[in-house]
MOPAC internal coordinates of N, CA, C and O (Angstrom, degrees):
PM7 1SCF
backbone

  N    0.0000 0     0.00 0     0.00 0    0    0    0
  C    1.4390 1     0.00 0     0.00 0    1    0    0
  C    1.5150 1   110.47 1     0.00 0    2    1    0
  O    1.2310 1   120.90 1  -123.27 1    3    2    1
  N    1.2889 1   115.89 1    56.73 1    3    2    1
  C    1.4537 1   119.16 1   179.53 1    5    3    2
  C    1.5223 1   109.50 1   -65.22 1    6    5    3
  O    1.2310 1   121.35 1   -36.34 1    7    6    5
  N    1.3297 1   115.03 1   143.66 1    7    6    5
  C    1.4512 1   120.29 1   179.78 1    9    7    6
  C    1.5181 1   114.30 1    84.05 1   10    9    7
  O    1.2310 1   120.02 1  -178.96 1   11   10    9
  N    1.3311 1   117.57 1     1.04 1   11   10    9
  C    1.4544 1   121.67 1   179.28 1   13   11   10
  C    1.5235 1   107.79 1  -120.30 1   14   13   11
  O    1.2310 1   120.55 1   -54.93 1   15   14   13
  N    1.3369 1   116.56 1   125.07 1   15   14   13
  C    1.4666 1   120.38 1  -179.24 1   17   15   14
  C    1.5255 1   110.95 1   -72.43 1   18   17   15
  O    1.2310 1   120.99 1   -11.30 1   19   18   17
  N    1.3097 1   115.71 1   168.70 1   19   18   17
  C    1.4555 1   120.88 1   177.76 1   21   19   18
  C    1.5243 1   112.09 1   -61.53 1   22   21   19
  O    1.2310 1   120.47 1   139.95 1   23   22   21
  N    1.3312 1   116.71 1   -40.05 1   23   22   21
  C    1.4707 1   120.76 1   179.19 1   25   23   22
  C    1.5323 1   109.63 1   -66.84 1   26   25   23
  O    1.2310 1   120.44 1   137.44 1   27   26   25
  N    1.3294 1   116.77 1   -42.56 1   27   26   25
  C    1.4680 1   120.33 1   178.56 1   29   27   26
  C    1.5256 1   110.34 1   -62.33 1   30   29   27
  O    1.2310 1   120.71 1   137.00 1   31   30   29
  N    1.3008 1   116.24 1   -43.00 1   31   30   29
  C    1.4676 1   121.60 1   179.35 1   33   31   30
  C    1.5220 1   110.06 1   -61.41 1   34   33   31
  O    1.2310 1   120.79 1   136.15 1   35   34   33
  N    1.3404 1   116.09 1   -43.85 1   35   34   33
  C    1.4590 1   120.79 1   178.62 1   37   35   34
  C    1.5284 1   110.82 1   -61.92 1   38   37   35
  O    1.2310 1   119.91 1   135.48 1   39   38   37
  N    1.3360 1   117.77 1   -44.52 1   39   38   37
  C    1.4657 1   120.78 1  -179.14 1   41   39   38
  C    1.5323 1   111.71 1   -65.52 1   42   41   39
  O    1.2310 1   120.34 1   141.44 1   43   42   41
  N    1.3214 1   116.95 1   -38.56 1   43   42   41
  C    1.4670 1   119.46 1   175.64 1   45   43   42
  C    1.5294 1   110.03 1   -59.74 1   46   45   43
  O    1.2310 1   120.80 1   132.91 1   47   46   45
  N    1.3299 1   116.07 1   -47.09 1   47   46   45
  C    1.4681 1   120.54 1  -179.95 1   49   47   46
  C    1.5265 1   110.58 1   -65.27 1   50   49   47
  O    1.2310 1   120.18 1   141.11 1   51   50   49
  N    1.3320 1   117.25 1   -38.89 1   51   50   49
  C    1.4630 1   121.56 1   178.87 1   53   51   50
  C    1.5377 1   110.33 1   -59.12 1   54   53   51
  O    1.2310 1   120.72 1   129.32 1   55   54   53
  N    1.3146 1   116.23 1   -50.68 1   55   54   53
  C    1.4730 1   120.22 1  -179.61 1   57   55   54
  C    1.5279 1   110.31 1   -63.96 1   58   57   55
  O    1.2310 1   120.32 1   141.43 1   59   58   57
  N    1.3041 1   116.98 1   -38.57 1   59   58   57
  C    1.4637 1   122.01 1  -178.25 1   61   59   58
  C    1.5320 1   111.57 1   -68.74 1   62   61   59
  O    1.2310 1   120.34 1   126.86 1   63   62   61
  N    1.3249 1   116.96 1   -53.14 1   63   62   61
  C    1.4605 1   120.41 1  -174.56 1   65   63   62
  C    1.5300 1   113.65 1   -79.54 1   66   65   63
  O    1.2310 1   119.90 1   145.13 1   67   66   65
  N    1.3134 1   117.79 1   -34.87 1   67   66   65
  C    1.4600 1   119.94 1  -176.86 1   69   67   66
  C    1.5358 1   112.72 1   -86.22 1   70   69   67
  O    1.2310 1   120.20 1   151.63 1   71   70   69
  N    1.3274 1   117.22 1   -28.37 1   71   70   69
  C    1.4655 1   120.51 1  -173.45 1   73   71   70
  C    1.5282 1   114.15 1  -129.93 1   74   73   71
  O    1.2310 1   119.89 1  -169.00 1   75   74   73
  N    1.3122 1   117.81 1    11.00 1   75   74   73
  C    1.4568 1   120.20 1   176.78 1   77   75   74
  C    1.5221 1   114.18 1    67.31 1   78   77   75
  O    1.2310 1   120.16 1  -160.46 1   79   78   77
  N    1.3402 1   117.29 1    19.54 1   79   78   77
  C    1.4576 1   120.87 1   176.63 1   81   79   78
  C    1.5120 1   115.15 1    95.48 1   82   81   79
  O    1.2310 1   119.97 1   176.63 1   83   82   81
  N    1.3445 1   117.67 1    -3.37 1   83   82   81
  C    1.4660 1   120.58 1  -179.73 1   85   83   82
  C    1.5203 1   107.97 1  -142.98 1   86   85   83
  O    1.2310 1   121.14 1   -52.91 1   87   86   85
  N    1.3218 1   115.42 1   127.09 1   87   86   85
  C    1.4553 1   121.93 1  -177.32 1   89   87   86
  C    1.5154 1   109.41 1  -124.68 1   90   89   87
  O    1.2310 1   120.67 1   -52.59 1   91   90   89
  N    1.3235 1   116.33 1   127.41 1   91   90   89
  C    1.4630 1   121.50 1   177.41 1   93   91   90
  C    1.5259 1   108.85 1   -99.33 1   94   93   91
  O    1.2310 1   120.48 1   -36.32 1   95   94   93
  N    1.3202 1   116.69 1   143.68 1   95   94   93
  C    1.4525 1   121.41 1  -179.84 1   97   95   94
  C    1.5236 1   109.28 1  -150.60 1   98   97   95
  O    1.2310 1   120.88 1   -12.95 1   99   98   97
  N    1.3191 1   115.92 1   167.05 1   99   98   97
  C    1.4610 1   120.21 1   177.81 1  101   99   98
  C    1.5192 1   108.40 1  -133.16 1  102  101   99
  O    1.2310 1   120.91 1   -75.06 1  103  102  101
  N    1.3154 1   115.87 1   104.94 1  103  102  101
  C    1.4606 1   121.75 1   179.08 1  105  103  102
  C    1.5277 1   109.56 1   -74.02 1  106  105  103
  O    1.2310 1   121.45 1   -31.47 1  107  106  105
  N    1.3139 1   114.84 1   148.53 1  107  106  105
  C    1.4594 1   120.71 1  -178.79 1  109  107  106
  C    1.5282 1   109.26 1   -99.17 1  110  109  107
  O    1.2310 1   120.51 1   -46.51 1  111  110  109
  N    1.3169 1   116.63 1   133.49 1  111  110  109
  C    1.4624 1   121.27 1   176.72 1  113  111  110
  C    1.5121 1   112.50 1    58.09 1  114  113  111
  O    1.2310 1   120.94 1    41.15 1  115  114  113
  N    1.3299 1   115.80 1  -138.85 1  115  114  113
  C    1.4592 1   121.01 1  -177.51 1  117  115  114
  C    1.5168 1   113.00 1   -94.55 1  118  117  115
  O    1.2310 1   120.22 1  -164.79 1  119  118  117
  N    1.3135 1   117.18 1    15.21 1  119  118  117
  C    1.4659 1   120.34 1  -178.40 1  121  119  118
  C    1.5266 1   110.76 1   -61.77 1  122  121  119
  O    1.2310 1   120.90 1   -42.52 1  123  122  121
  N    1.3238 1   115.88 1   137.48 1  123  122  121
  C    1.4623 1   120.70 1   179.31 1  125  123  122
  C    1.5239 1   109.65 1   -63.38 1  126  125  123
  O    1.2310 1   120.79 1   -38.55 1  127  126  125
  N    1.3279 1   116.10 1   141.45 1  127  126  125
  C    1.4555 1   121.31 1  -177.65 1  129  127  126
  C    1.5307 1   111.28 1   -56.99 1  130  129  127
  O    1.2310 1   120.42 1   137.55 1  131  130  129
  N    1.3319 1   116.81 1   -42.45 1  131  130  129
  C    1.4694 1   119.65 1  -178.56 1  133  131  130
  C    1.5245 1   111.54 1   -62.30 1  134  133  131
  O    1.2310 1   120.51 1   138.22 1  135  134  133
  N    1.3264 1   116.63 1   -41.78 1  135  134  133
  C    1.4664 1   121.06 1  -179.19 1  137  135  134
  C    1.5158 1   111.13 1   -66.15 1  138  137  135
  O    1.2310 1   120.67 1   134.19 1  139  138  137
  N    1.3259 1   116.33 1   -45.81 1  139  138  137
  C    1.4583 1   119.92 1   179.58 1  141  139  138
  C    1.5200 1   110.75 1   -62.10 1  142  141  139
  O    1.2310 1   121.10 1   131.62 1  143  142  141
  N    1.3211 1   115.51 1   -48.38 1  143  142  141
  C    1.4637 1   120.55 1  -178.77 1  145  143  142
  C    1.5308 1   111.11 1   -63.68 1  146  145  143
  O    1.2310 1   120.13 1   140.49 1  147  146  145
  N    1.3125 1   117.35 1   -39.51 1  147  146  145
  C    1.4637 1   121.62 1   178.50 1  149  147  146
  C    1.5249 1   110.67 1   -61.18 1  150  149  147
  O    1.2310 1   120.25 1   137.26 1  151  150  149
  N    1.3337 1   117.12 1   -42.74 1  151  150  149
  C    1.4614 1   120.38 1   178.02 1  153  151  150
  C    1.5229 1   110.76 1   -65.95 1  154  153  151
  O    1.2310 1   120.55 1   139.40 1  155  154  153
  N    1.3217 1   116.55 1   -40.60 1  155  154  153
  C    1.4622 1   121.53 1   178.31 1  157  155  154
  C    1.5330 1   110.23 1   -59.05 1  158  157  155
  O    1.2310 1   120.48 1   133.05 1  159  158  157
  N    1.3139 1   116.69 1   -46.95 1  159  158  157
  C    1.4742 1   121.02 1  -179.53 1  161  159  158
  C    1.5238 1   110.03 1   -68.82 1  162  161  159
  O    1.2310 1   120.08 1   137.20 1  163  162  161
  N    1.3260 1   117.46 1   -42.80 1  163  162  161
  C    1.4715 1   121.09 1  -179.20 1  165  163  162
  C    1.5205 1   111.06 1   -58.79 1  166  165  163
  O    1.2310 1   120.09 1   142.15 1  167  166  165
  N    1.3383 1   117.43 1   -37.85 1  167  166  165
  C    1.4703 1   121.00 1   179.31 1  169  167  166
  C    1.5193 1   112.24 1   -60.78 1  170  169  167
  O    1.2310 1   120.26 1   157.86 1  171  170  169
  N    1.3078 1   117.10 1   -22.14 1  171  170  169
  C    1.4605 1   121.64 1   178.71 1  173  171  170
  C    1.5351 1   110.79 1   -71.89 1  174  173  171
  O    1.2310 1   120.63 1   162.81 1  175  174  173
  N    1.3260 1   116.40 1   -17.19 1  175  174  173
  C    1.4637 1   120.79 1  -174.80 1  177  175  174
  C    1.5203 1   114.43 1  -121.70 1  178  177  175
  O    1.2310 1   120.57 1   147.09 1  179  178  177
  N    1.3285 1   116.52 1   -32.91 1  179  178  177
  C    1.4650 1   121.21 1  -174.48 1  181  179  178
  C    1.5297 1   108.11 1  -134.01 1  182  181  179
  O    1.2310 1   119.44 1   -52.03 1  183  182  181
  N    1.3287 1   118.68 1   127.97 1  183  182  181
  C    1.4697 1   118.90 1   177.85 1  185  183  182
  C    1.5387 1   110.90 1   -66.49 1  186  185  183
  O    1.2310 1   120.48 1   -30.96 1  187  186  185
  N    1.3204 1   116.69 1   149.04 1  187  186  185
  C    1.4731 1   120.98 1   179.44 1  189  187  186
  C    1.5211 1   111.85 1   -56.68 1  190  189  187
  O    1.2310 1   120.70 1   151.81 1  191  190  189
  N    1.3139 1   116.27 1   -28.19 1  191  190  189
  C    1.4659 1   120.47 1  -178.69 1  193  191  190
  C    1.5320 1   112.73 1   -73.85 1  194  193  191
  O    1.2310 1   120.33 1   166.40 1  195  194  193
  N    1.3237 1   116.98 1   -13.60 1  195  194  193
  C    1.4689 1   121.32 1   179.57 1  197  195  194
  C    1.5289 1   108.84 1   -70.45 1  198  197  195
  O    1.2310 1   120.11 1   -46.27 1  199  198  197
  N    1.3459 1   117.40 1   133.73 1  199  198  197
  C    1.4683 1   119.60 1   179.96 1  201  199  198
  C    1.5354 1   113.92 1   -60.29 1  202  201  199
  O    1.2310 1   119.99 1   160.45 1  203  202  201
  N    1.3335 1   117.62 1   -19.55 1  203  202  201
  C    1.4618 1   121.40 1  -179.68 1  205  203  202
  C    1.5362 1   113.31 1   -90.33 1  206  205  203
  O    1.2310 1   120.12 1   178.75 1  207  206  205
  N    1.3352 1   117.38 1    -1.25 1  207  206  205
  C    1.4649 1   119.75 1  -175.97 1  209  207  206
  C    1.5257 1   112.06 1   -56.30 1  210  209  207
  O    1.2310 1   120.22 1   132.18 1  211  210  209
  N    1.3341 1   117.18 1   -47.82 1  211  210  209
  C    1.4734 1   120.56 1  -178.65 1  213  211  210
  C    1.5182 1   111.20 1   -60.51 1  214  213  211
  O    1.2310 1   120.72 1   137.42 1  215  214  213
  N    1.3263 1   116.23 1   -42.58 1  215  214  213
  C    1.4652 1   120.79 1  -179.44 1  217  215  214
  C    1.5326 1   110.72 1   -62.84 1  218  217  215
  O    1.2310 1   120.73 1   135.88 1  219  218  217
  N    1.3390 1   116.20 1   -44.12 1  219  218  217
  C    1.4722 1   120.59 1   179.41 1  221  219  218
  C    1.5199 1   110.47 1   -64.44 1  222  221  219
  O    1.2310 1   120.27 1   132.14 1  223  222  221
  N    1.3404 1   117.08 1   -47.86 1  223  222  221
  C    1.4686 1   119.13 1  -177.73 1  225  223  222
  C    1.5254 1   111.62 1   -66.15 1  226  225  223
  O    1.2310 1   119.69 1   144.15 1  227  226  225
  N    1.3319 1   118.19 1   -35.85 1  227  226  225
  C    1.4753 1   120.54 1   176.55 1  229  227  226
  C    1.5286 1   110.69 1   -65.79 1  230  229  227
  O    1.2310 1   120.53 1   140.57 1  231  230  229
  N    1.3285 1   116.60 1   -39.43 1  231  230  229
  C    1.4681 1   120.48 1   176.65 1  233  231  230
  C    1.5171 1   111.70 1   -63.16 1  234  233  231
  O    1.2310 1   120.83 1   137.45 1  235  234  233
  N    1.3334 1   116.02 1   -42.55 1  235  234  233
  C    1.4669 1   120.57 1   177.74 1  237  235  234
  C    1.5285 1   110.73 1   -65.16 1  238  237  235
  O    1.2310 1   120.12 1   139.62 1  239  238  237
  N    1.3422 1   117.37 1   -40.38 1  239  238  237
  C    1.4687 1   120.38 1  -179.95 1  241  239  238
  C    1.5255 1   110.72 1   -62.54 1  242  241  239
  O    1.2310 1   120.65 1   136.14 1  243  242  241
  N    1.3274 1   116.37 1   -43.86 1  243  242  241
  C    1.4641 1   120.16 1   177.68 1  245  243  242
  C    1.5198 1   111.71 1   -62.70 1  246  245  243
  O    1.2310 1   120.71 1   139.34 1  247  246  245
  N    1.3271 1   116.25 1   -40.66 1  247  246  245
  C    1.4679 1   120.48 1   179.04 1  249  247  246
  C    1.5258 1   110.60 1   -66.22 1  250  249  247
  O    1.2310 1   119.93 1   139.50 1  251  250  249
  N    1.3284 1   117.73 1   -40.50 1  251  250  249
  C    1.4690 1   120.73 1   178.23 1  253  251  250
  C    1.5302 1   111.25 1   -63.91 1  254  253  251
  O    1.2310 1   120.54 1   138.50 1  255  254  253
  N    1.3433 1   116.57 1   -41.50 1  255  254  253
  C    1.4792 1   119.58 1   176.21 1  257  255  254
  C    1.5203 1   110.42 1   -60.31 1  258  257  255
  O    1.2310 1   120.96 1   135.68 1  259  258  257
  N    1.3262 1   115.78 1   -44.32 1  259  258  257
  C    1.4621 1   121.10 1  -179.41 1  261  259  258
  C    1.5281 1   111.07 1   -63.42 1  262  261  259
  O    1.2310 1   120.50 1   137.36 1  263  262  261
  N    1.3253 1   116.66 1   -42.64 1  263  262  261
  C    1.4759 1   120.32 1   178.49 1  265  263  262
  C    1.5291 1   110.74 1   -62.19 1  266  265  263
  O    1.2310 1   120.63 1   141.29 1  267  266  265
  N    1.3254 1   116.39 1   -38.71 1  267  266  265
  C    1.4691 1   120.12 1   178.02 1  269  267  266
  C    1.5216 1   110.17 1   -66.08 1  270  269  267
  O    1.2310 1   120.59 1   135.00 1  271  270  269
  N    1.3399 1   116.47 1   -45.00 1  271  270  269
  C    1.4601 1   121.19 1   179.73 1  273  271  270
  C    1.5287 1   111.90 1   -62.98 1  274  273  271
  O    1.2310 1   120.08 1   146.88 1  275  274  273
  N    1.3198 1   117.45 1   -33.12 1  275  274  273
  C    1.4732 1   122.43 1   179.13 1  277  275  274
  C    1.5228 1   112.15 1   -81.72 1  278  277  275
  O    1.2310 1   120.13 1   176.80 1  279  278  277
  N    1.3257 1   117.35 1    -3.20 1  279  278  277
  C    1.4639 1   120.83 1   179.09 1  281  279  278
  C    1.5176 1   113.60 1    75.21 1  282  281  279
  O    1.2310 1   119.86 1  -154.79 1  283  282  281
  N    1.3358 1   117.88 1    25.21 1  283  282  281
  C    1.4641 1   121.20 1  -179.47 1  285  283  282
  C    1.5257 1   112.30 1   -96.90 1  286  285  283
  O    1.2310 1   120.71 1   160.02 1  287  286  285
  N    1.3339 1   116.24 1   -19.98 1  287  286  285
  C    1.4567 1   121.55 1   172.40 1  289  287  286
  C    1.5193 1   108.44 1  -135.87 1  290  289  287
  O    1.2310 1   121.24 1   -25.86 1  291  290  289
  N    1.3160 1   115.24 1   154.14 1  291  290  289
  C    1.4608 1   121.83 1   175.54 1  293  291  290
  C    1.5223 1   106.35 1  -121.17 1  294  293  291
  O    1.2310 1   120.85 1   -51.15 1  295  294  293
  N    1.3198 1   115.97 1   128.85 1  295  294  293
  C    1.4601 1   121.02 1   176.40 1  297  295  294
  C    1.5119 1   107.38 1  -114.27 1  298  297  295
  O    1.2310 1   121.33 1   -57.58 1  299  298  297
  N    1.3114 1   115.06 1   122.42 1  299  298  297
  C    1.4668 1   118.91 1   176.19 1  301  299  298
  C    1.5247 1   107.92 1  -149.88 1  302  301  299
  O    1.2310 1   122.46 1   -43.62 1  303  302  301
  N    1.3009 1   112.89 1   136.38 1  303  302  301
  C    1.4601 1   118.61 1  -178.75 1  305  303  302
  C    1.5153 1   111.11 1    58.26 1  306  305  303
  O    1.2310 1   121.46 1    63.30 1  307  306  305
  N    1.3075 1   114.81 1  -116.70 1  307  306  305
  C    1.4552 1   121.45 1  -176.63 1  309  307  306
  C    1.5238 1   112.17 1  -115.48 1  310  309  307
  O    1.2310 1   120.52 1  -147.81 1  311  310  309
  N    1.3229 1   116.60 1    32.19 1  311  310  309
  C    1.4587 1   118.58 1   178.92 1  313  311  310
  C    1.5167 1   111.64 1  -143.80 1  314  313  311
  O    1.2310 1   121.96 1   -28.88 1  315  314  313
  N    1.3138 1   113.84 1   151.12 1  315  314  313
  C    1.4662 1   121.36 1   170.48 1  317  315  314
  C    1.5204 1   105.26 1  -122.21 1  318  317  315
  O    1.2310 1   121.04 1   -49.24 1  319  318  317
  N    1.3230 1   115.61 1   130.76 1  319  318  317
  C    1.4601 1   121.79 1  -176.07 1  321  319  318
  C    1.5180 1   109.29 1  -129.66 1  322  321  319
  O    1.2310 1   120.95 1   -41.83 1  323  322  321
  N    1.3166 1   115.78 1   138.17 1  323  322  321
  C    1.4548 1   119.82 1   173.47 1  325  323  322
  C    1.5204 1   108.77 1   -71.50 1  326  325  323
  O    1.2310 1   120.28 1   -43.66 1  327  326  325
  N    1.3247 1   117.07 1   136.34 1  327  326  325
  C    1.4623 1   120.58 1   173.29 1  329  327  326
  C    1.5308 1   106.96 1   -76.33 1  330  329  327
  O    1.2310 1   120.66 1    -3.82 1  331  330  329
  N    1.3191 1   116.35 1   176.18 1  331  330  329
  C    1.4660 1   118.98 1   177.97 1  333  331  330
  C    1.5242 1   111.19 1   -57.59 1  334  333  331
  O    1.2310 1   120.88 1   135.72 1  335  334  333
  N    1.3329 1   115.93 1   -44.28 1  335  334  333
  C    1.4667 1   120.52 1   179.04 1  337  335  334
  C    1.5311 1   110.64 1   -66.75 1  338  337  335
  O    1.2310 1   120.19 1   139.88 1  339  338  337
  N    1.3232 1   117.23 1   -40.12 1  339  338  337
  C    1.4618 1   120.83 1   177.20 1  341  339  338
  C    1.5177 1   111.67 1   -62.25 1  342  341  339
  O    1.2310 1   120.79 1   138.96 1  343  342  341
  N    1.3196 1   116.09 1   -41.04 1  343  342  341
  C    1.4779 1   121.08 1   177.90 1  345  343  342
  C    1.5292 1   110.35 1   -65.15 1  346  345  343
  O    1.2310 1   120.60 1   140.09 1  347  346  345
  N    1.3225 1   116.46 1   -39.91 1  347  346  345
  C    1.4663 1   120.09 1   179.69 1  349  347  346
  C    1.5309 1   110.27 1   -63.35 1  350  349  347
  O    1.2310 1   120.62 1   133.81 1  351  350  349
  N    1.3389 1   116.41 1   -46.19 1  351  350  349
  C    1.4609 1   120.14 1   179.27 1  353  351  350
  C    1.5236 1   111.37 1   -64.95 1  354  353  351
  O    1.2310 1   120.54 1   137.11 1  355  354  353
  N    1.3334 1   116.58 1   -42.89 1  355  354  353
  C    1.4732 1   120.34 1  -179.64 1  357  355  354
  C    1.5223 1   110.97 1   -62.82 1  358  357  355
  O    1.2310 1   120.22 1   138.31 1  359  358  357
  N    1.3150 1   117.18 1   -41.69 1  359  358  357
  C    1.4664 1   119.85 1  -177.92 1  361  359  358
  C    1.5216 1   112.07 1   -72.87 1  362  361  359
  O    1.2310 1   120.14 1   165.68 1  363  362  361
  N    1.3395 1   117.34 1   -14.32 1  363  362  361
  C    1.4657 1   119.56 1   177.35 1  365  363  362
  C    1.5366 1   111.20 1   -79.54 1  366  365  363
  O    1.2310 1   120.57 1   169.30 1  367  366  365
  N    1.3376 1   116.52 1   -10.70 1  367  366  365
  C    1.4665 1   120.57 1   174.56 1  369  367  366
  C    1.5324 1   106.23 1   -85.19 1  370  369  367
  O    1.2310 1   119.91 1   -65.77 1  371  370  369
  N    1.3269 1   117.78 1   114.23 1  371  370  369
  C    1.4687 1   118.50 1   180.00 1  373  371  370
  C    1.5320 1   110.89 1   -58.92 1  374  373  371
  O    1.2310 1   120.87 1   -39.83 1  375  374  373
  N    1.3172 1   115.94 1   140.17 1  375  374  373
  C    1.4679 1   121.00 1  -179.00 1  377  375  374
  C    1.5298 1   111.10 1   -54.23 1  378  377  375
  O    1.2310 1   120.49 1   141.13 1  379  378  377
  N    1.3327 1   116.66 1   -38.87 1  379  378  377
  C    1.4637 1   120.80 1  -179.49 1  381  379  378
  C    1.5319 1   110.69 1   -63.02 1  382  381  379
  O    1.2310 1   120.63 1   138.05 1  383  382  381
  N    1.3263 1   116.40 1   -41.95 1  383  382  381
  C    1.4651 1   120.90 1   178.79 1  385  383  382
  C    1.5279 1   110.09 1   -64.14 1  386  385  383
  O    1.2310 1   120.36 1   134.49 1  387  386  385
  N    1.3270 1   116.91 1   -45.51 1  387  386  385
  C    1.4552 1   121.50 1   177.96 1  389  387  386
  C    1.5298 1   110.30 1   -59.11 1  390  389  387
  O    1.2310 1   120.32 1   132.84 1  391  390  389
  N    1.3172 1   117.00 1   -47.16 1  391  390  389
  C    1.4657 1   121.59 1  -179.15 1  393  391  390
  C    1.5167 1   111.61 1   -61.13 1  394  393  391
  O    1.2310 1   120.47 1   141.66 1  395  394  393
  N    1.3192 1   116.71 1   -38.34 1  395  394  393
  C    1.4645 1   121.33 1   179.99 1  397  395  394
  C    1.5267 1   111.00 1   -67.22 1  398  397  395
  O    1.2310 1   120.53 1   135.73 1  399  398  397
  N    1.3231 1   116.59 1   -44.27 1  399  398  397
  C    1.4715 1   120.65 1   178.92 1  401  399  398
  C    1.5272 1   109.34 1   -64.53 1  402  401  399
  O    1.2310 1   120.43 1   136.70 1  403  402  401
  N    1.3165 1   116.78 1   -43.30 1  403  402  401
  C    1.4630 1   121.65 1   179.63 1  405  403  402
  C    1.5349 1   110.12 1   -60.60 1  406  405  403
  O    1.2310 1   120.64 1   137.25 1  407  406  405
  N    1.3127 1   116.37 1   -42.75 1  407  406  405
  C    1.4713 1   121.35 1  -179.97 1  409  407  406
  C    1.5368 1   110.15 1   -63.39 1  410  409  407
  O    1.2310 1   120.21 1   135.49 1  411  410  409
  N    1.3304 1   117.20 1   -44.51 1  411  410  409
  C    1.4711 1   121.35 1   179.24 1  413  411  410
  C    1.5239 1   110.68 1   -64.21 1  414  413  411
  O    1.2310 1   120.91 1   139.25 1  415  414  413
  N    1.3232 1   115.87 1   -40.75 1  415  414  413
  C    1.4638 1   121.08 1  -179.96 1  417  415  414
  C    1.5238 1   109.56 1   -60.78 1  418  417  415
  O    1.2310 1   120.20 1   133.90 1  419  418  417
  N    1.3085 1   117.22 1   -46.10 1  419  418  417
  C    1.4702 1   121.38 1  -178.85 1  421  419  418
  C    1.5227 1   112.11 1   -65.45 1  422  421  419
  O    1.2310 1   120.08 1   152.77 1  423  422  421
  N    1.3189 1   117.45 1   -27.23 1  423  422  421
  C    1.4625 1   121.50 1  -179.05 1  425  423  422
  C    1.5196 1   111.78 1   -76.01 1  426  425  423
  O    1.2310 1   119.72 1   166.77 1  427  426  425
  N    1.3236 1   118.13 1   -13.23 1  427  426  425
  C    1.4631 1   120.96 1  -178.56 1  429  427  426
  C    1.5230 1   112.03 1   -85.05 1  430  429  427
  O    1.2310 1   119.94 1  -176.21 1  431  430  429
  N    1.3080 1   117.71 1     3.79 1  431  430  429
  C    1.4689 1   121.31 1   178.75 1  433  431  430
  C    1.4911 1   107.66 1   -58.77 1  434  433  431
  O    1.2310 1   120.10 1   180.00 1  435  434  433

């Protein structure tokens, strides 16, 4: 997965394994889709009360923007969908590896 960061790789696998490659969301007000979605995903791992929440959600937002720019995800309206290439990269992450990273991430709370 050259050209894809570890965070981007994790987010691709997250969308693929947790949501089957398509995630629906509802942004509030004029909030950017990437920011809203990043906070939504970050809440799955770090409580908002954690001092690192902003840092995690900002990292996820940057990774989501990068994935969109690379053509690995498409964001339109109220959904984010893996493209064919995004799905291929996400499925190349073994489920066991994804689960292990997810478990370690949750333990850092």
